[in-house]
C-alpha positions as CSV (number, residue, x, y, z in Angstrom):
1,M,-12.4,-5.2,-15.0
2,S,-9.9,-7.5,-13.0
3,L,-10.0,-10.6,-11.8
4,V,-9.3,-11.0,-8.0
5,Y,-8.5,-14.7,-6.3
6,G,-7.8,-15.8,-2.5
7,I,-9.9,-15.5,0.2
8,H,-8.9,-12.4,2.4
9,A,-9.1,-10.4,-0.7
10,I,-12.1,-11.2,-1.8
11,E,-13.7,-10.6,2.0
12,E,-12.1,-6.9,2.2
13,A,-13.2,-6.5,-1.5
14,L,-16.5,-7.3,-0.1
15,R,-16.8,-5.3,3.3
16,A,-14.8,-2.2,1.2
17,E,-16.3,-1.9,-2.2
18,P,-19.1,-4.3,-2.7
19,C,-20.2,-2.3,-5.4
20,R,-16.7,-2.9,-7.6
21,I,-17.6,-6.7,-7.9
22,E,-19.3,-7.7,-10.8
23,K,-19.8,-11.4,-9.4
24,I,-18.7,-13.9,-7.1
25,C,-17.2,-17.5,-7.9
26,L,-16.8,-19.7,-4.9
27,E,-15.9,-23.7,-5.1
28,R,-18.5,-26.5,-5.2
29,G,-18.4,-28.3,-2.2
30,Q,-16.2,-26.6,-0.3
31,R,-16.5,-26.4,3.4
32,N,-14.2,-24.1,4.5
33,P,-16.4,-21.6,7.4
34,R,-14.3,-18.9,5.8
35,L,-16.2,-18.8,2.2
36,Q,-19.6,-19.4,4.2
37,V,-18.8,-15.5,5.5
38,I,-17.5,-14.9,1.9
39,L,-21.1,-16.1,0.7
40,S,-23.1,-14.8,3.7
41,L,-21.6,-11.4,2.8
42,A,-22.1,-11.4,-0.9
43,K,-25.8,-12.4,-0.1
44,E,-26.0,-9.2,2.7
45,K,-24.3,-6.8,0.0
46,H,-26.3,-8.3,-2.6
47,V,-23.5,-9.1,-5.1
48,P,-24.3,-12.0,-7.5
49,F,-22.6,-15.3,-6.9
50,A,-22.1,-18.7,-8.4
51,F,-20.7,-22.1,-7.4
52,E,-18.1,-23.9,-10.1
53,E,-16.0,-26.9,-9.7
54,K,-12.3,-26.3,-8.7
55,K,-11.2,-27.0,-12.2
56,W,-13.0,-24.0,-13.5
57,L,-11.7,-22.0,-10.6
58,D,-7.7,-23.2,-10.9
59,R,-8.1,-22.4,-14.9
60,K,-9.2,-18.7,-14.2
61,A,-6.6,-18.2,-11.6
62,D,-3.9,-19.7,-13.9
63,G,-2.6,-21.8,-11.4
64,Q,-2.5,-19.2,-8.9
65,R,-3.9,-20.1,-5.1
66,H,-7.1,-19.0,-5.3
67,Q,-8.5,-20.3,-1.7
68,G,-12.1,-21.6,-3.5
69,V,-12.9,-18.1,-3.8
70,L,-12.9,-15.5,-7.1
71,G,-14.2,-12.2,-7.9
72,Y,-14.4,-10.0,-11.1
73,L,-14.2,-6.6,-10.0
74,V,-14.0,-3.3,-12.1
75,E,-11.6,-1.1,-12.5
76,M,-10.2,0.4,-9.1
77,A,-11.4,4.3,-9.3
78,L,-8.3,6.4,-8.4
79,F,-7.9,9.4,-6.4
80,G,-6.6,12.9,-7.5
81,V,-3.9,14.0,-6.3
82,E,-4.8,17.3,-4.5
83,E,-7.6,15.1,-2.9
84,I,-5.5,12.5,-1.7
85,V,-3.1,15.5,0.1
86,K,-6.7,18.0,1.3
87,Q,-7.7,14.5,2.9
88,A,-4.6,13.7,4.5
89,Q,-4.3,13.2,8.2
90,S,-1.8,16.1,9.9
91,P,0.9,15.8,10.0
92,G,0.4,13.7,6.7
93,L,2.4,10.6,5.3
94,L,2.6,9.7,1.7
95,L,4.6,7.6,-0.2
96,I,5.9,7.4,-4.1
97,L,6.8,4.2,-5.8
98,D,10.0,5.5,-7.8
99,G,10.0,2.3,-10.2
100,V,9.3,-0.4,-7.9
101,E,7.9,-3.1,-10.6
102,D,6.9,-6.4,-9.3
103,P,3.4,-6.5,-8.4
104,H,4.0,-8.6,-5.4
105,N,6.0,-6.1,-4.0
106,V,3.8,-3.1,-4.9
107,G,0.7,-5.3,-2.9
108,A,2.6,-5.8,-0.6
109,I,3.9,-2.2,0.1
110,L,0.2,-0.9,-0.1
111,R,-0.5,-3.1,2.8
112,S,1.7,-2.0,5.0
113,A,1.0,1.6,4.3
114,E,-2.7,0.9,5.0
115,V,-1.8,-0.8,8.6
116,A,0.8,1.9,9.1
117,G,-1.8,4.5,8.5
118,A,-0.4,6.0,5.7
119,D,-2.7,8.6,3.8
120,G,-1.9,7.7,0.3
121,V,-0.1,6.1,-2.3
122,F,1.3,7.4,-5.5
123,L,2.4,5.2,-8.6
124,P,3.5,6.4,-11.6
125,Q,2.2,5.6,-15.0
126,R,5.4,4.1,-16.3
127,H,7.6,1.2,-14.5
128,S,5.1,0.4,-12.6
129,P,2.2,-2.5,-12.5
130,G,-1.3,-1.8,-13.5
131,L,-3.8,-3.2,-10.3
132,S,-3.9,-6.2,-11.4
133,S,-5.0,-9.3,-9.6
134,T,-1.6,-10.1,-8.3
135,V,-1.4,-6.7,-6.6
136,M,-4.5,-7.3,-4.9
137,K,-3.9,-10.9,-3.7
138,A,-0.6,-9.2,-2.4
139,S,-2.0,-6.5,-0.6
140,S,-4.5,-9.2,1.5
141,G,-7.4,-6.6,0.9
142,A,-5.2,-3.0,1.3
143,A,-5.9,-1.9,-2.2
144,S,-9.3,-1.2,-1.6
145,H,-8.7,1.1,1.7
146,I,-5.6,3.0,0.8
147,K,-5.9,6.2,-1.7
148,I,-4.0,5.4,-4.9
149,T,-3.4,7.7,-7.7
150,R,-0.7,7.1,-10.8
151,I,1.1,10.2,-12.2
152,P,2.7,11.5,-14.9
153,N,5.9,13.0,-13.4
154,T,7.6,11.8,-10.2
155,V,9.8,15.0,-9.7
156,Q,7.1,17.2,-10.5
157,L,4.9,15.7,-8.0
158,I,7.7,16.4,-5.2
159,Q,8.2,19.5,-5.9
160,S,4.5,20.2,-5.7
161,L,4.3,18.7,-2.1
162,K,7.4,20.5,-0.9
163,S,5.6,23.7,-1.6
164,K,2.9,22.3,0.4
165,G,4.8,22.1,3.4
166,Y,6.1,18.6,3.0
167,W,9.9,16.6,3.9
168,V,10.6,14.3,1.2
169,A,12.8,11.4,2.4
170,G,14.1,8.8,-0.1
171,L,15.3,5.6,1.2
172,E,18.8,4.8,-0.3
173,E,21.0,2.1,1.2
174,E,24.2,3.7,0.8
175,S,22.9,7.2,3.0
176,G,24.8,7.7,6.1
177,Q,21.4,8.9,7.4
178,R,19.7,5.9,9.8
179,I,16.0,6.0,9.9
180,W,15.8,6.9,13.6
181,D,18.4,10.2,13.2
182,A,15.6,11.7,10.3
183,D,12.9,13.5,11.5
184,F,9.4,12.2,10.8
185,T,7.0,13.6,12.8
186,V,6.9,16.7,10.1
187,P,4.7,15.8,7.2
188,T,6.5,13.1,5.2
189,L,6.6,11.8,1.8
190,L,8.8,8.6,2.3
191,V,9.9,7.7,-1.9
192,M,11.2,3.8,-2.7
193,G,13.0,3.2,-5.3
194,N,13.2,0.0,-8.0
195,E,14.2,-3.4,-6.4
196,G,17.8,-3.6,-8.0
197,K,18.7,0.0,-9.7
198,G,17.2,2.3,-6.2
199,L,16.0,5.5,-6.6
200,H,16.2,7.6,-10.3
201,R,18.9,10.2,-10.3
202,L,16.4,13.3,-10.6
203,V,14.0,11.8,-8.2
204,K,17.1,11.4,-5.5
205,E,18.2,15.0,-6.2
206,N,14.9,16.3,-5.2
207,C,14.7,14.6,-2.1
208,D,15.3,16.7,0.9
209,F,17.3,13.9,2.5
210,L,17.8,10.1,2.4
211,V,17.9,7.8,4.8
212,S,19.0,4.0,5.2
213,I,18.0,1.2,7.1
214,P,21.3,-0.7,9.1
215,I,22.4,-3.7,7.9
216,R,24.3,-6.1,9.9
217,G,24.2,-9.1,8.0
218,K,26.5,-10.5,4.8
219,V,23.1,-9.5,2.7
220,S,23.4,-6.1,1.2
221,S,20.1,-5.2,1.7
222,H,15.8,-5.6,2.2
223,N,13.7,-6.4,-0.1
224,V,11.6,-3.3,-1.3
225,S,8.8,-4.4,0.4
226,V,10.5,-5.0,3.5
227,A,12.6,-1.6,3.7
228,A,8.7,-0.1,3.6
229,G,7.6,-1.3,6.3
230,I,10.5,-1.3,8.2
231,V,10.5,2.5,7.7
232,L,6.7,3.6,7.7
233,Y,6.9,1.9,11.5
234,E,9.5,4.1,12.3
235,V,7.2,7.0,11.0
236,L,4.9,5.9,13.4
237,R,6.8,5.5,16.1
238,Q,8.8,8.7,16.0
239,R,5.0,10.0,15.9
240,E,3.6,7.9,18.6
241,S,6.3,9.0,20.7
242,R,6.4,13.0,20.2
243,K,2.3,13.1,20.8
244,N,3.1,10.9,24.3
245,A,5.7,13.5,25.1
246,D,3.1,16.3,24.2
247,M,0.4,15.1,26.4
248,E,3.1,14.8,28.9
249,T,3.8,18.4,28.9
250,E,-0.3,19.3,28.3
251,V,-0.8,17.5,31.9
252,R,2.4,19.2,33.7
253,R,1.6,23.0,32.3
254,Q,-2.1,22.4,33.9
255,K,-0.7,21.2,36.9
């Protein structure tokens, strides 16, 4: 069982997966309207709740900012690899986090992946944080919506997805190919590397191509979660542009 705290994370969990919530604890005497929304949702979804003193919540959240609410959730049900691939919306957009270890970064990437419409995120069983309260809070509830699974071997998964028609793009700051020079309109697997070391050697060697985000300032790179958001929206931009161009072509053809 995991502890999740923060207004947005709890509200999203109530809306998306109320069956996972064992109990919600709210700060006694709080008049925040958003906490009232959470209380109403808990009643509507038949989720047990209780009122506790702020000191009790502070202790349970271990000093983290809980905003007056926390919840006990059963462990998240992970999807199977084949299930994620099968349910992907054409042309398909998947992510592998290759050694991304900071839970705040993982949570932020899950949030960007969900809002960009990614079909699933793969987390290695090693060198990757669990789906903790920190990850859940950093994802702002997105972890309750995006399909996630753990994988034992990143290279084997890359090879498997290649056989299913996916093109594998690794983010590598030293690559000469900019993200807007790559073709992301095809089925795409994005691979994000470790915060400090980047992609593992074998993972990098098994990518179809490497891409980089141009840097114009004095700092040499983006935080990995920021970089993931930039690349995801370049994928989205290209696909929307292709879709609009195809629609215009079809209109002209029909005329």
